N, C-alpha and C positions, 0 to 999 in steps of 0.2 A: 681494445677492439670490442665492438658492440656485438652482443649475441643476437641471433635472429629471433624474431618474434615467434611465439608458438602458433600453430595452426589455429585459425578461428574455428569456433564450434557453433553448432546450431543453437546452443543454450542461450546465447546473448540475444539474438533477434527474437527467438521464441519467448524468452523471458520478458523482453520489452513489450511484446504484444500481450502476453498474459498479464503483466503488470498494468498496462493500460486498460485491459478488459476488467480486471479486478477493481481498479480505481473507478471506472464508470459504474460498475455494479454497486460499489460502496456508496458512491455519490447518489445514485438512484434511491438506495435504501434510506440514506440520511434525508434526502429531499422529501420522501414520503412521511418522514417523522416530524418535519418542521411544523406542519399545521397543528397536529395535536399538542406538541410541546409549546407552541406559542400561546396556548391558553393557560399554561401553568404560571404560577407566580415567578417573577424575575429571579428571585433567590434560588429557585429550583432549576430554572433554565440554564443559568450560568455554569454550574458543574456538569450538567448533561452535555452542553455544547463543548465544554473543555474536554470531556472524555471522548466525545465523538470526533473532535478535531485531532486528538492524539492517537486514538485507537488504530487508525490505518497505518501508523508507523511500526506497530509491534511486529507484524510478520515481515517487515521490509528487510531487516538485516539477514535473517536466514535465507530469504529469497535471493538477495544479492550475492550471498556467499555461494548458493547453488549455481547461479548464473556464471560465476567466475570459476568455481572449482569442480562443480558436479556433485558436491557433497552438501548435505543439509547442515552439518556442524563444522 
């Protein structure tokens, strides 16, 4: 017998909206950095772009846990 699904919470829709807002803000910051970084030598640009491309993932896991459980850990 299947157990009923728990009641939906406000955290999931609010979390999705906050995540989209944070992503837009992060993209805006990175876009403003592109012009100055483009003047750097290529060997310096590559690690910077790698870090900027991965940095947005760091807060994602705790945020998704909060959306699902209501706890940060």
